[in-house]
C-alpha positions as CSV (number, residue, x, y, z in Angstrom):
1,M,104.8,116.3,104.0
2,S,105.0,114.5,107.3
3,S,106.9,111.2,107.5
4,H,103.7,109.4,108.5
5,A,102.1,110.2,105.2
6,I,105.1,108.8,103.2
7,S,104.8,105.2,102.0
8,A,107.4,105.3,99.1
9,V,110.7,107.1,98.8
10,L,113.1,107.3,95.9
11,F,116.7,108.4,96.7
12,A,118.6,109.9,93.7
13,C,122.2,110.9,93.0
14,D,124.4,111.2,90.0
15,H,125.3,107.6,89.2
16,N,123.4,105.4,91.7
17,A,126.8,104.1,92.8
18,V,127.5,105.7,96.2
19,R,125.1,108.1,98.0
20,S,121.7,106.9,96.8
21,P,122.4,103.1,97.2
22,M,123.8,103.8,100.7
23,A,120.7,105.8,101.6
24,E,118.3,103.2,100.1
25,A,120.0,100.3,102.0
26,I,120.3,102.3,105.3
27,M,116.6,103.3,105.1
28,K,115.6,99.7,104.5
29,K,117.6,98.5,107.5
30,F,116.1,101.3,109.7
31,Y,112.4,101.1,108.7
32,G,112.0,97.6,107.1
33,Q,108.8,97.2,105.2
34,R,107.1,100.3,106.7
35,I,108.3,102.5,103.8
36,Y,109.0,101.3,100.2
37,V,112.5,102.5,99.2
38,Q,114.4,102.5,96.0
39,S,117.2,104.5,94.4
40,A,118.2,105.7,91.0
41,G,120.8,107.9,89.3
42,V,120.8,110.6,86.7
43,H,123.2,108.3,84.8
44,H,123.9,104.6,84.9
45,D,127.5,104.3,84.0
46,M,129.0,102.8,87.2
47,E,128.4,99.9,89.5
48,V,128.2,100.3,93.3
49,D,131.4,101.7,94.7
50,G,133.6,99.3,96.8
51,F,134.3,101.9,99.5
52,A,130.5,102.5,99.9
53,I,130.1,98.7,100.2
54,A,132.8,98.6,102.9
55,V,131.6,101.4,105.1
56,C,128.0,100.2,105.0
57,E,129.0,96.7,105.9
58,E,130.6,98.1,109.0
59,I,127.1,98.9,110.3
60,G,125.4,95.8,109.1
61,V,124.1,97.3,105.8
62,F,124.9,95.2,102.7
63,L,125.1,96.7,99.2
64,E,126.7,93.8,97.2
65,Q,123.4,92.9,95.6
66,H,122.5,96.5,94.6
67,R,122.3,97.0,90.8
68,S,122.7,100.6,89.7
69,R,120.0,102.1,87.5
70,S,119.1,105.4,86.0
71,F,115.8,107.3,86.1
72,E,115.2,106.1,82.5
73,E,115.9,102.5,83.3
74,M,113.7,102.7,86.4
75,E,110.8,103.8,84.2
76,Q,111.6,101.3,81.5
77,W,111.4,98.5,84.1
78,G,107.9,99.7,85.1
79,D,108.9,101.6,88.3
80,D,107.0,104.8,87.6
81,I,108.1,108.0,89.4
82,D,104.5,108.9,90.3
83,S,104.3,105.7,92.5
84,Y,106.6,107.5,95.0
85,D,105.4,110.1,97.6
86,L,108.9,111.6,97.9
87,V,112.1,111.9,95.8
88,I,115.1,112.8,97.9
89,A,117.9,114.2,95.7
90,L,121.4,113.8,97.1
91,S,123.2,115.9,94.5
92,P,122.4,119.1,92.5
93,A,122.2,117.1,89.2
94,A,119.7,114.7,90.8
95,Q,117.6,117.5,92.2
96,R,117.4,119.1,88.7
97,H,116.5,115.7,87.2
98,A,113.9,114.9,89.8
99,L,112.2,118.4,89.5
100,E,112.0,117.8,85.7
101,Y,110.4,114.4,86.2
102,T,108.0,115.6,88.9
103,R,106.8,118.7,87.2
104,I,104.0,116.6,85.6
105,H,103.6,114.2,88.6
106,A,102.3,115.0,92.1
107,V,105.6,113.9,93.8
108,A,107.4,116.0,96.4
109,V,111.1,116.6,96.0
110,E,113.6,117.3,98.8
111,Y,117.3,118.1,98.4
112,W,119.7,116.9,100.9
113,P,123.2,118.2,100.1
114,I,125.1,115.0,100.9
115,F,128.9,115.2,100.5
116,D,130.3,113.3,97.5
117,P,133.2,111.2,98.8
118,T,134.6,110.0,95.5
119,N,138.0,111.2,94.5
120,I,138.9,112.4,98.0
121,G,142.0,110.9,99.7
122,K,144.8,108.8,98.3
123,A,145.4,106.1,100.9
124,R,142.7,103.4,101.6
125,E,142.2,104.5,105.2
126,D,141.8,108.2,104.1
127,K,139.2,107.2,101.5
128,L,137.3,105.0,104.1
129,A,137.2,107.9,106.5
130,V,135.6,110.2,103.9
131,Y,133.1,107.6,102.9
132,R,132.2,107.1,106.6
133,Q,131.5,110.8,106.9
134,T,129.1,110.5,104.0
135,R,127.4,107.4,105.4
136,D,127.0,109.1,108.8
137,Q,125.6,112.3,107.2
138,I,123.0,110.1,105.4
139,I,122.1,108.4,108.6
140,A,121.7,111.7,110.4
141,E,119.4,113.1,107.6
142,I,117.3,110.0,107.5
143,L,116.8,110.0,111.3
144,K,116.0,113.7,111.3
145,R,113.5,113.3,108.5
146,F,111.8,110.0,109.3
147,G,112.3,109.6,113.1
148,P,113.7,106.8,115.2
149,A,114.6,103.6,113.4
150,D,112.4,100.5,113.7
151,M,115.3,98.1,113.7
152,P,114.8,94.9,115.6
153,N,117.3,94.0,118.2
154,D,120.1,91.9,116.6
């Protein structure tokens, strides 16, 4: 599926607390209203990670308002998975879950093996360095998949 045919993307990871909210917010910053973007997790048992908030803020992407949600909550709130053209799974568990959901819906699923930065490093600066790697990996994958960003000049 070419990026031009995509009008709605759902990013998914394990808890919707690190990778998928980062991807959602970065994608929104890069492409604005051109592509509808949301995120969800297999589970909803955590809020957005503070290190994810910090490293995204460094590039002008703000996650403070993000509220984590699971696939089930997403559907309960009326956000049906079949309203998306593409689900991008950022973890193996999210990929399995997305494939299960999409076996009865005509929605494409891609798997991007994005590194999970949680529980790596002890000191704050070490943790931030690992989260930056994850953020930068997400940015590289988004740009590779969807092309140059549409960001206005700040």
